[in-house]
Every structure is written in C-alpha cells, then in structure tokens.
N, C-alpha and C positions, 0 to 999 in steps of 0.2 A: 758145692756148686757156686760158681762165681757169676755175679750179674755184672755186665760190663756196659760202659757208656763211652763212646768215642767223641771227643771234641776236635774239630778240624778248623784250621784257618788256611786260607789260600793266599799266595803271593803271586802277583804278576810282576815279572822282571824282564827287562829287555836285554837281549844278548845279540852279538854280531854274528852274522852268518856270511861266509864268503860268497854264497850264491844268492841269497834272498835279502840282504841288508838287515835291518832291524827285525828281530823275531820276538814275539811275545812268548815267554816261557812261563810255565805254571809249576809251582812246587807245592805239594801238600804236606803239611806237618800235622801229625796226630798226637793227641795226648789220650791215653787210655786210662779210664777210671773204673774201678771195680768196687763191688760191695760183697762182703763175705760174712756169713754167720759162722763163726769159728767153732761153736760147741766145745769151747775150751782151747786155750792157747797158753797153757801153763808150763809146758816142757820145752826144752831146747829142740827136740825132734819135731814137735808140732810147729814151732816157729820156723825151723829150717824147711819143713814141707810147705808151709804157707809161702815163704819167700821164693822157693823154687817154682811154685805154681805161678806166682806173680811175674817172675822173671820170664818164664816160658810164654806168658801172655803179653809181654812187653808193657807191663803196667807202669804208669806214671805214679799213681797213688791208689790206695784202696781203703774204704771204710771197713772197720772190723767191729762186729757185734758179738756179744756173748763170749768174751775172751776168758771170763772166769779168773782173771789174773788178780793176784794180791797186790794192792797198792798201785801207785802211779809211778811212771818213769819212762825214760827213753832208752831203748835197747837197740844195739847194732847187731844185725843178723846179716852176715856177709856184707854186701854193700848197701843194704836197705836199713832205714831207721824205722823202728816201731815206736810210736808215741802211744802209750797205754795208760788208761785210768781205770781203777777198780776199787772195790772196798778194801780197807786196810787189812782185813783178815777174812778169808773164805772158809766156809764150813762145808765138808763133804766135797761134792764135785764143784760147788761154787755157783754163784749167780752173778748176773750183771757183768759189767766190764765192757769198756768201749775202747777203740783204738783207731789209729790211722797208720797205714804202712806207706812209707815214702821211698821211692826209687832214688838213686843217686842224684838224678836231675831234679826231682821234686825236693830232695833234701837241700840242695843248693838254693832253690827258689824259696823254701821255708826260711833258711838262714838269711837270705836277702830281705825277707819281710820281717825279720826280727826274732824268729824262732819262738813265737808265742803260741800258747795253746790255751783254749778256753773250754773249761769242763763244767757241765751242769752239776748241781749239788746232788742230784739223784743218780749220777754216773750213767746216764742214758744218752747224753749228747756231748760231742767233742768237736771243736772247730779249730782249724789252722788257716793262716794266711799264707799264700804262695805268690811271690812276685817274680815276674820274668819279663822277657821281651818277645814280641811276636816276630814273624819273619821279616817285618819291615822296620824292626828296631823300636817299635812303640811299646810303652809300658803296658803290661797285662797283669791284672791281679785276680786271683781266684780265692774265694773263701770256701774251703772244703769242709763239709760237716759230715760226721758219722753220727747216726742216731738210730734208736730203735724204741718201739713202744712196749709197754707191758703186755702181758697175755690178756686175751679178751675177757677173762673172768676176773681180772684184777678189780679192786674196788675203785670208786670214783676219785678218792684222794690220791691214789697212785697214778691214775691217768692225769689228774690235774697237775701233779708234780712233774710228770713227764713233759707235758706241754709247756709248763712254766720253765722247765730246764731248757727245752728247745728254744723258746723265746729268748731266754737269757743268752744263749750261744749266738743266735741269729743277730741279736742286738750288738754284738761285738764285731760284726763283719767289717765295719769301717774303722779305720785307725783313728 
C-alpha cells in the first residue's frame, strides 16, 4: 500500500486571445510524494516492482521503510534512483533499512542540490535536498525525509535513538 501526498503550485500567466485580449491562464503543476513500507527490498524483482508501481502513480519521490537492505548505496532501477541505507550485514529476513526513491525529475533536482544524503546512525531516518524551479522560475527547495519509528514494544533507549536520529537529519535541512 502506498500513502501519497500531492503538492501543487499554481501559475497565473497571461496569453493573447484574438477575441478577448489578455486572458489569464492557469496551469497546475503537481509533485506526487509517496511513502512505502517495503517489507524487504533485497532483490532485483522487488526493486523493479516498486519502481513500476511508482511510475504508474507518477511519483516524484517516495520514502521507503523496512527495506532490509544490506549496506548503503545508490541503485539505478530503470530511470529511478534508489538511495538506500541499511545495516552492513542482515541476518535472516533482515531489519531496518531506509531509502528514498527518486524519479528522473527528482534525481535531477537532487543533483542540482549537491546529491547529498543524511542518514541517522540508527538507520531509521534519511534526508535528501531537492532543488528546482517553480512555474514562475523561482527557486524551490524541498528537504525530503524518510523515517520510521521502532515497534511499540521497543525499549526506551531504542525510541530515544530513533528521535535523536530524526533530529539529526532534520538539523541538516539547511545548507
């Protein structure tokens, strides 16, 4: 199941009409953000399936939780980039692992912002900067964070580490 959020900006632009003179035109540009608990993203077929789903939904970017992926890295899957961070070695099905999927447009915006990634030490929070232009040519920056909390029965130390990790990532939102 994907949870989606749509951010929209509206542009008012004038255009000439032979009959009515100056006409106000409105264009809507949407960026679709999703969140996905992957329950494992360790195989090529799982990554392909994820990207196909995101393409179908016209995703700009998606936060990915529970990837259960070994180590950290950037993976190209079709035209999407997957920025993944996980424990160096997984045992069994795995635990933890966080990621962000970037569409081709989001990948360009990430590269424009310096291709940085900010990962918490507990591997539960990951942030990236995306720099673009709005429909009026103004600079727009988005700091996109993927994060997830421990299970409810986790001890207080794990919860504290999770919140400390999220605070660490949030503190990196400004260049």
